[in-house]
C-alpha positions in Angstrom: -73.2 -18.9 26.4 -71.5 -20.9 29.1 -68.5 -23.0 28.0 -69.2 -26.6 27.2 -68.1 -29.2 29.7 -65.1 -31.3 29.0 -65.3 -35.1 28.6 -66.3 -36.7 31.9 -67.1 -33.4 33.5 -70.8 -34.0 33.5 -72.6 -37.3 34.3 -76.2 -38.2 33.9 -78.0 -39.7 36.9 -78.5 -43.4 36.8 -81.9 -43.2 38.3 -84.7 -41.0 37.0 -88.5 -41.3 36.8 -91.2 -39.5 34.9 -94.8 -39.4 36.0 -97.4 -38.7 33.4 -101.1 -38.8 34.0 -101.7 -39.3 30.2 -98.8 -41.3 28.8 -100.0 -41.1 25.2 -100.3 -37.3 25.0 -98.6 -35.6 27.9 -95.5 -33.5 27.3 -92.2 -34.6 29.0 -91.4 -32.6 32.1 -88.9 -29.7 32.0 -86.6 -31.8 34.2 -86.6 -34.7 31.7 -86.1 -32.3 28.7 -83.2 -30.6 30.6 -81.6 -34.1 31.1 -82.0 -34.8 27.4 -80.4 -31.5 26.5 -77.6 -32.2 28.9 -77.1 -35.6 27.4 -76.9 -34.1 23.9 -74.2 -31.6 25.1 -72.2 -34.4 26.7 -72.4 -36.4 23.4 -71.3 -33.2 21.5 -68.2 -33.1 23.6 -67.3 -36.8 23.6 -68.0 -37.3 19.9 -67.2 -33.9 18.5 -70.7 -33.7 17.0 -73.1 -31.0 18.2 -76.9 -31.3 17.8 -78.1 -29.5 14.7 -80.7 -27.3 16.5 -83.3 -24.9 15.1 -82.3 -21.6 13.4 -85.2 -19.7 14.9 -85.1 -21.1 18.4 -81.4 -21.5 18.9 -80.0 -18.5 16.9 -82.4 -15.8 15.7 -84.4 -15.5 18.9 -81.4 -14.7 21.1 -81.6 -11.3 22.8 -79.7 -8.4 21.2 -76.1 -7.7 22.4 -73.8 -4.7 22.0 -76.7 -2.3 22.7 -75.6 1.2 23.9 -78.0 3.4 26.0 -78.4 5.9 23.1 -79.8 3.0 21.0 -82.3 2.0 23.6 -86.0 2.0 22.8 -86.4 5.0 25.1 -83.9 6.8 22.8 -85.8 5.8 19.7 -89.0 7.3 21.1 -87.2 10.6 21.7 -85.8 10.5 18.2 -89.3 10.1 16.8 -90.8 12.8 19.0 -88.1 15.3 17.8 -88.0 14.1 14.2 -88.7 17.5 12.5 -85.8 19.1 14.5 -83.5 16.1 13.9 -84.2 16.3 10.1 -83.6 20.0 10.0 -80.2 19.6 11.8 -79.4 16.7 9.5 -79.9 18.8 6.4 -77.4 21.4 7.7 -75.0 18.6 8.6 -75.2 17.0 5.2 -74.7 20.2 3.3 -72.1 22.1 5.4 -68.8 20.4 6.2 -68.2 22.6 9.2 -71.5 21.4 10.7 -70.7 17.8 9.9 -67.3 18.1 11.7 -69.1 19.5 14.7 -71.6 16.6 14.8 -68.7 14.2 14.5 -67.0 15.9 17.4 -70.1 15.4 19.6 -70.3 11.7 18.5 -66.7 11.2 19.5 -67.4 12.7 23.0 -70.4 10.4 23.3 -68.2 7.4 22.4 -65.6 8.5 24.9 -68.3 8.5 27.6 -69.6 5.1 26.6 -72.5 6.4 24.5 -74.8 7.3 27.4 -78.5 8.1 27.1 -77.8 11.7 28.1 -76.0 12.2 24.8 -78.5 10.3 22.7 -79.6 13.5 21.0 -76.2 13.8 19.3 -76.8 10.5 17.6 -80.3 11.3 16.5 -79.1 14.0 14.2 -75.8 12.3 13.4 -77.2 9.1 11.9 -79.7 11.0 9.8 -76.9 13.3 8.6 -74.9 10.3 7.4 -78.0 8.9 5.6 -78.7 12.2 3.9 -75.1 12.7 3.0 -75.1 9.4 1.3 -78.2 10.1 -0.7 -77.9 13.8 -1.7 -76.4 14.3 -5.2 -74.1 17.1 -4.0 -72.5 14.9 -1.4 -72.6 11.1 -1.8 -75.1 10.8 -4.6 -75.8 7.2 -3.6 -72.1 6.2 -3.9 -70.1 5.1 -0.9 -66.9 6.2 -2.6 -68.3 9.7 -3.1 -69.5 9.8 0.5 -66.1 8.8 1.7 -64.4 11.5 -0.4 -66.9 14.1 0.8 -66.2 13.3 4.5 -62.4 13.2 3.8 -62.7 16.7 2.3 -64.8 17.9 5.2 -61.8 17.0 7.4 -59.3 18.8 5.3 -58.2 16.0 3.0 -55.6 14.8 5.5 -54.6 11.2 6.3 -57.6 10.7 8.7 -61.1 11.7 9.3 -63.7 10.8 11.9 -67.0 9.1 11.3 -69.3 6.9 13.4 -67.4 5.6 16.4 -63.8 5.9 15.1 -61.1 7.1 12.8 -60.9 6.4 9.1 -57.6 5.9 7.2 -57.3 5.9 3.5 -53.7 6.1 2.2 -52.3 3.1 0.5 -49.4 2.8 2.9 -51.6 2.8 5.9 -54.2 0.4 4.6 -51.5 -1.9 3.3 -49.8 -1.9 6.7 -53.1 -2.7 8.5 -53.9 -5.5 6.2 -50.5 -7.1 6.6 -50.6 -6.9 10.4 -52.5 -8.3 13.4 -56.0 -6.7 13.6 -57.8 -6.2 16.8 -61.2 -6.7 15.2 -64.5 -6.7 17.2 -68.2 -6.8 16.5 -68.3 -3.6 14.5 -69.2 -2.8 10.9 -68.9 0.5 9.1 -66.9 1.9 12.1 -69.8 1.5 14.5 -71.0 -1.3 16.8 -72.7 -4.1 14.9 -76.2 -5.2 15.7 -75.6 -8.8 16.9 -76.9 -11.5 16.8 -80.0 -10.3 15.0 -78.5 -8.4 12.0 -75.1 -10.1 12.1 -74.4 -13.5 13.6 -72.2 -13.4 16.7 -68.6 -14.6 16.2 -68.4 -14.5 12.4 -64.9 -14.4 10.9 -65.0 -10.7 10.0 -65.4 -9.8 13.7 -62.7 -12.1 15.1 -59.2 -10.6 15.8 -56.2 -12.2 14.2 -52.5 -12.5 15.1 -49.7 -13.7 12.8 -50.1 -15.3 9.4 -53.0 -17.1 7.9 -53.3 -20.9 8.1 -52.7 -21.0 4.4 -49.4 -19.1 4.7 -48.1 -20.8 7.9 -49.6 -24.2 8.8 -47.8 -24.5 12.1 -47.6 -21.2 13.9 -46.8 -20.6 17.5 -49.5 -21.9 19.9 -50.5 -18.4 21.0 -51.3 -17.4 17.5 -53.9 -20.2 17.1 -56.8 -18.2 18.3 -60.4 -18.6 17.3 -59.9 -16.7 14.0 -57.0 -19.0 13.0 -58.9 -22.2 13.7 -62.1 -20.9 12.0 -60.2 -19.8 8.9 -58.2 -23.0 8.7 -61.3 -25.2 8.8 -63.3 -22.9 6.6 -60.5 -23.1 4.0 -60.0 -26.8 4.3 -63.7 -27.7 3.9 -65.1 -25.1 1.5 -62.1 -24.1 -0.6 -58.7 -25.9 -1.1 -59.8 -29.0 0.7 -63.3 -29.1 -0.9 -63.4 -32.2 -3.2 -63.4 -31.2 -6.8 -63.3 -27.5 -6.0 -60.7 -26.4 -8.6 -62.3 -28.6 -11.2 -65.7 -27.0 -10.7 -64.0 -23.6 -10.7 -62.9 -24.3 -14.3 -66.2 -25.9 -15.2 -68.5 -22.9 -14.5 -68.9 -22.0 -18.2 -70.2 -25.5 -19.2 -72.3 -25.5 -16.1 -74.1 -22.3 -17.1 -74.5 -23.5 -20.7 -75.9 -26.8 -19.6 -78.5 -25.0 -17.6 -79.7 -22.8 -20.5 -77.7 -19.6 -20.2 -77.3 -18.2 -23.7 -75.6 -15.1 -25.1 -77.7 -12.0 -24.5 -75.8 -8.7 -24.2 -78.9 -6.9 -22.8 -78.6 -9.0 -19.6 -75.5 -7.0 -18.7 -77.9 -4.3 -17.4 -80.2 -6.8 -15.7 -78.9 -6.8 -12.1 -81.4 -9.3 -10.8 -80.5 -11.7 -13.6 -76.8 -11.3 -13.0 -77.2 -11.8 -9.3 -79.3 -15.0 -9.9 -76.4 -16.4 -12.0 -74.0 -15.6 -9.2 -76.1 -17.5 -6.7 -76.2 -20.6 -8.9 -72.4 -20.5 -9.5 -71.6 -20.0 -5.8 -73.8 -22.9 -4.8 -72.3 -25.1 -7.6 -68.6 -24.5 -6.9 -68.9 -24.4 -3.1 -71.6 -27.0 -2.3 -72.1 -29.4 -5.3 -69.7 -32.0 -3.8 -71.7 -32.1 -0.6 -75.2 -31.9 -2.2 -77.6 -34.9 -1.8 -75.3 -36.6 0.6 -72.3 -36.3 -1.7 -73.5 -39.0 -4.1 -75.0 -39.3 -7.6 -78.6 -40.4 -7.4 -79.0 -44.1 -6.5 -75.6 -45.0 -7.9 -73.6 -44.2 -4.8 -70.9 -42.6 -7.0 -68.9 -39.7 -5.6 -70.4 -36.5 -7.1 -67.2 -34.5 -6.5 -65.1 -36.5 -9.0 -65.1 -35.0 -12.5 -64.9 -38.5 -14.0 -68.5 -39.1 -12.8 -70.0 -35.9 -14.1 -70.9 -37.5 -17.4 -73.1 -40.1 -15.6 -76.7 -40.1 -16.8 -78.0 -39.6 -13.2 -75.6 -36.7 -12.3 -77.3 -33.3 -12.1 -75.3 -30.5 -10.7 -77.0 -28.4 -8.1 -79.3 -25.8 -9.7 -81.7 -23.8 -7.5 -85.3 -23.3 -8.3 -86.5 -19.8 -9.3 -88.1 -19.4 -5.8 -84.8 -20.3 -4.1 -82.9 -17.9 -6.3 -85.3 -15.1 -5.6 -84.6 -15.6 -1.9 -80.8 -15.9 -2.2 -80.3 -12.8 -4.3 -81.4 -10.9 -1.3 -77.8 -11.3 0.0 -77.0 -8.7 -2.6 -80.3 -6.8 -2.4 -80.0 -6.2 1.3 -76.4 -4.8 1.1 -77.5 -1.4 2.3 -78.9 -2.8 5.5 -75.5 -3.9 6.9 -74.2 -0.3 7.4 -77.3 0.9 9.4 -76.5 1.1 13.1 -78.9 -0.3 15.7 -80.4 3.1 16.5 -81.5 3.5 12.9 -82.7 -0.2 12.7 -84.9 0.4 15.8 -86.0 3.8 14.4 -87.4 1.7 11.5 -88.9 -0.7 14.1 -86.5 -3.5 13.2 -88.2 -3.9 9.8 -84.9 -4.4 8.0 -83.6 -6.7 10.7 -86.7 -8.8 10.3 -85.9 -9.1 6.6 -82.4 -10.2 7.3 -83.6 -12.8 9.8 -85.9 -14.1 7.2 -83.0 -14.4 4.8 -80.9 -16.3 7.3 -83.8 -18.7 7.9 -84.3 -19.1 4.2 -80.6 -20.0 3.9 -80.9 -22.6 6.7 -83.9 -24.1 4.9 -81.9 -24.2 1.7 -79.2 -26.2 3.4 -81.7 -28.7 4.7 -83.5 -29.0 1.4 -80.4 -29.9 -0.5 -79.0 -32.1 2.3 -76.0 -29.8 2.9 -75.5 -30.2 6.6 -72.5 -32.4 6.4 -69.7 -29.9 5.7 -70.9 -27.6 8.5 -71.1 -30.4 10.9 -67.7 -31.6 9.9 -66.2 -28.1 10.3 -67.8 -27.7 13.8 -66.5 -31.1 14.9 -62.9 -30.3 13.8 -62.7 -27.0 15.7 -61.1 -27.1 19.2 -63.8 -27.7 21.8 -63.7 -24.1 23.1 -64.4 -22.7 19.6 -67.2 -25.1 18.6 -70.8 -23.8 18.3 -73.3 -25.3 20.6 -75.6 -26.2 17.7 -74.7 -27.2 14.1 -77.1 -24.7 12.7 -75.3 -21.9 14.7 -72.1 -22.7 12.9 -73.9 -23.0 9.6 -75.4 -19.5 10.1 -72.0 -18.0 10.7 -70.4 -19.6 7.7 -73.3 -19.2 5.3 -73.5 -15.5 6.3 -70.0 -15.1 4.9 -70.9 -16.9 1.7 -74.0 -14.7 1.4 -72.5 -11.4 2.3 -69.1 -11.8 0.5 -69.6 -14.7 -1.9 -73.0 -13.8 -3.3 -73.2 -10.1 -2.4 -69.6 -9.2 -3.2 -69.4 -11.2 -6.4 -72.8 -9.9 -7.6 -71.5 -6.3 -7.1 -68.4 -7.3 -9.1 -70.3 -8.8 -12.0 -72.7 -5.8 -12.1 -69.7 -3.3 -12.3 -67.9 -5.4 -14.9 -71.0 -5.5 -17.1 -71.2 -1.7 -16.8 -67.5 -1.0 -17.5 -67.7 -3.3 -20.6 -70.2 -0.8 -22.0 -68.2 2.3 -21.0 -70.5 3.0 -18.0 -69.5 3.4 -14.4 -72.5 2.0 -12.5 -72.8 3.0 -8.8 -69.8 5.3 -8.6 -71.2 7.6 -11.2 -69.5 10.0 -13.6 -66.3 11.9 -12.9 -64.4 9.2 -10.9 -63.5 7.0 -13.8 -61.7 7.9 -17.0 -61.8 5.6 -20.0 -58.9 5.9 -22.5 -59.5 7.4 -25.9 -61.2 4.9 -28.3 -62.1 2.6 -25.5 -64.2 -0.5 -26.5 -64.6 -2.7 -23.5 -66.5 -5.4 -25.3 -63.9 -5.7 -28.0 -61.2 -5.8 -25.4 -62.9 -8.7 -23.7 -63.6 -10.7 -26.8 -60.1 -10.3 -28.2 -58.4 -11.2 -24.9 -57.5 -14.5 -23.3 -58.5 -15.6 -19.8 -55.5 -13.8 -18.2 -56.5 -10.5 -20.0 -60.1 -10.9 -18.8 -59.0 -11.6 -15.2 -57.0 -8.3 -15.3 -60.0 -6.5 -16.7 -62.1 -7.7 -13.7 -59.3 -6.8 -11.3 -59.1 -3.3 -12.7 -62.9 -2.9 -12.6 -62.8 -3.9 -8.9 -59.9 -1.7 -8.1 -61.9 1.3 -9.2 -65.3 0.0 -7.9 -64.5 -2.5 -5.2 -67.4 -4.7 -3.9 -66.2 -4.1 -0.3 -65.2 -0.5 0.1 -63.8 -0.5 3.6 -63.4 -2.7 6.7 -63.4 -2.2 10.5 -60.6 -3.0 12.9 -59.4 -1.1 16.0 -56.3 0.5 17.4 -54.1 -2.0 19.2 -52.6 0.8 21.3 -53.2 4.4 22.2 -52.7 6.5 19.1 -52.1 10.2 18.5 -52.9 11.5 15.0 -53.3 14.7 13.2 -57.0 15.4 12.6 -58.4 18.5 10.8 -60.1 20.8 13.3 -59.3 18.3 16.0 -62.0 16.1 17.4 -61.3 17.9 20.6 -62.2 21.3 19.1 -65.9 21.9 18.8 -65.8 25.4 17.3 -65.0 26.6 13.8 -61.2 26.8 14.1 -59.3 25.1 11.2 -56.0 23.3 10.8 -54.7 19.9 11.8 -54.5 19.2 15.5 -53.0 16.4 17.4 -55.7 14.2 18.8 -55.2 11.1 21.0 -57.5 8.1 20.9 -57.4 5.2 23.4 -56.6 1.6 22.6 -59.7 -0.1 21.2 -60.9 2.9 19.2 -62.5 1.7 16.0 -60.3 2.2 12.9 -61.8 1.9 9.4 -59.5 1.3 6.5 -60.8 2.5 3.2 -60.0 0.1 0.4 -61.8 2.1 -2.3 -59.6 5.2 -1.7 -56.4 3.3 -1.1 -56.8 1.7 -4.5 -56.8 5.3 -5.9 -53.8 6.6 -4.1 -51.7 8.5 -6.6 -48.5 7.7 -4.8 -49.1 4.0 -5.7 -51.3 4.0 -8.9 -50.3 6.0 -12.0 -53.3 8.0 -13.2 -55.4 6.3 -10.6 -58.8 7.2 -12.1 -57.9 5.9 -15.5 -59.3 2.4 -16.4 -56.2 0.5 -17.5 -56.3 -3.3 -17.1 -52.7 -3.4 -18.4 -51.3 -1.2 -15.7 -48.0 -2.5 -14.2 -49.1 -1.9 -10.6 -52.4 -3.8 -10.9 -51.1 -6.6 -8.5 -50.9 -4.0 -5.8 -54.6 -3.4 -5.6 -56.0 -4.3 -2.2 -59.5 -5.0 -3.4 -59.9 -8.5 -1.8 -58.4 -7.4 1.6 -54.9 -7.8 0.3 -52.7 -7.9 -2.8 -52.0 -11.0 -4.9 -50.5 -12.1 -8.2 -51.9 -15.4 -9.3 -55.4 -16.2 -10.5 -54.4 -19.7 -11.7 -57.1 -22.3 -10.7 -55.1 -24.2 -8.1 -53.6 -23.9 -4.6 -50.2 -22.8 -5.9 -48.1 -20.6 -3.5 -48.5 -16.9 -3.9 -45.8 -15.1 -2.0 -47.5 -11.7 -2.3 -50.9 -13.0 -1.0 -49.2 -14.8 1.9 -48.2 -11.4 3.4 -51.9 -10.6 4.0 -53.4 -12.8 6.8 -57.0 -11.8 6.1 -56.9 -11.9 2.3 -60.2 -13.2 0.9 -60.0 -16.9 0.3 -62.7 -16.6 -2.3 -60.9 -14.1 -4.5 -60.4 -16.6 -7.3 -63.9 -17.9 -7.0 -65.2 -14.3 -7.5 -63.0 -13.7 -10.5 -63.8 -17.0 -12.2 -67.6 -16.6 -11.6 -67.5 -13.1 -13.1 -65.5 -14.2 -16.1 -67.8 -17.2 -16.8 -71.0 -15.2 -16.6 -69.7 -12.4 -18.9 -68.4 -15.1 -21.3 -71.8 -16.8 -21.3 -73.6 -13.5 -22.1 -71.4 -11.9 -24.7 -69.4 -14.6 -26.5 -71.3 -16.5 -29.2 -69.0 -19.5 -28.6 -68.4 -19.4 -24.9 -65.2 -21.3 -23.9 -65.8 -24.6 -22.2 -63.6 -23.6 -19.3 -62.4 -20.2 -18.0 
């Protein structure tokens, strides 16, 4: 998209005419409509307000970007034509580590050459190999953590392994250093180029590079550090978190909110993922958006709905979505498996999954309109520097709501699902063998007998062992030489670590789920122990932190991590309130 004009750079002509043979029914000419669009853009620059736009026309219908030749439709045809051979090769790759390493080497060669069509055949078998390795019981068994450990073992259990388009790191020391530093992020997910703007919106926070500290940790950094990521995060935090009117009060009022809306104790619901996900949707919408709903006022009274003093008013009704709306929004959790599939696989499936995600993004835009929630997005867009504003308000809304859907709804839903399982001595998605419960363990009793601080530690320990976000993608900021088992430059069966050099910009995946189990940092790392001394070191929410108090108090540990999740407390308080509502006969009135 071309950059927007500065104030006074464009001028509308003073004289214009429009001829219409049928004034009552004819459509305006293209020239006239172009002038209207031009005028709207000028107004957006001079007033800071962009036109809202249409989610389908102005966002979802844009052509795909980031498309390599080996993910072209011609390549997809070849993949289908040779499908039996591709599946046969994938079976060998998913069962034999030596074959998997060989396929990874060919993928690395393709990346080094710019992923040309000539090497597309290497990706046909490779993406199917990864899919099978995730599914097969002897490798991943449906667990991302198990898949990561299998790939790590295939590369000799060293510090690095290769997957997708880059290098994966797992030790606590390396992951911690990456999270504390400047990250050269790009439009990539799961260590492979992301499908934008159809699967992921273009320019979302998780794809923007950062330098220096976060706006929360340092409000006035050097000018060169105020890049797009810095401004987006600052306004995101100001409008939807710390600066959101009544945010911390609602955070502590989730329990009464659920009780008021008919949520009653029912331990069987701990195994009902759809029900749990629906409650997460309601809680996220309440805490983040209730102050802005219905124009920010209470019915016809004009009272400010963000003020707790007004919550007892007869006309005040906190936002509570209809069953149909909830059934749409829970897809932010239900579609979690779609994000990791590269464009080649998406096209192999004829963009069926991308179509679903587009539908979800449209449903989210419709939800914003239905509940009159445009204001915070328009405000955020207007407060960004001109060069970082979205052309349309709905475009900014799509970027921001995607984060709430992907991390706020999807991530918190995963957390409450896992907490419900661990309470019952079960391990959910990660399966048996990767978690050890102490002798005589009774999770439900531990929860009931504990206070809020104890329950927060319970949740943090669950998410240390089974983090909602298992890894994240950045890239090397400079050329890097590493020891890699078998060497990505060695296509034969030779063993041993070999020095391998990767250029600046090579994708680098840091694996939170394995760093949280590094025995050099965590004592008996597979043992579930909410009282462990080193619990504050867990990197689950993209950084370590100490405080879970419901307020914007300083946290010196969290301040060391520029990209630490601003919604970490939101996630913990929602999980706690939902579990309290389901298993405590007399649920507390506030977390």
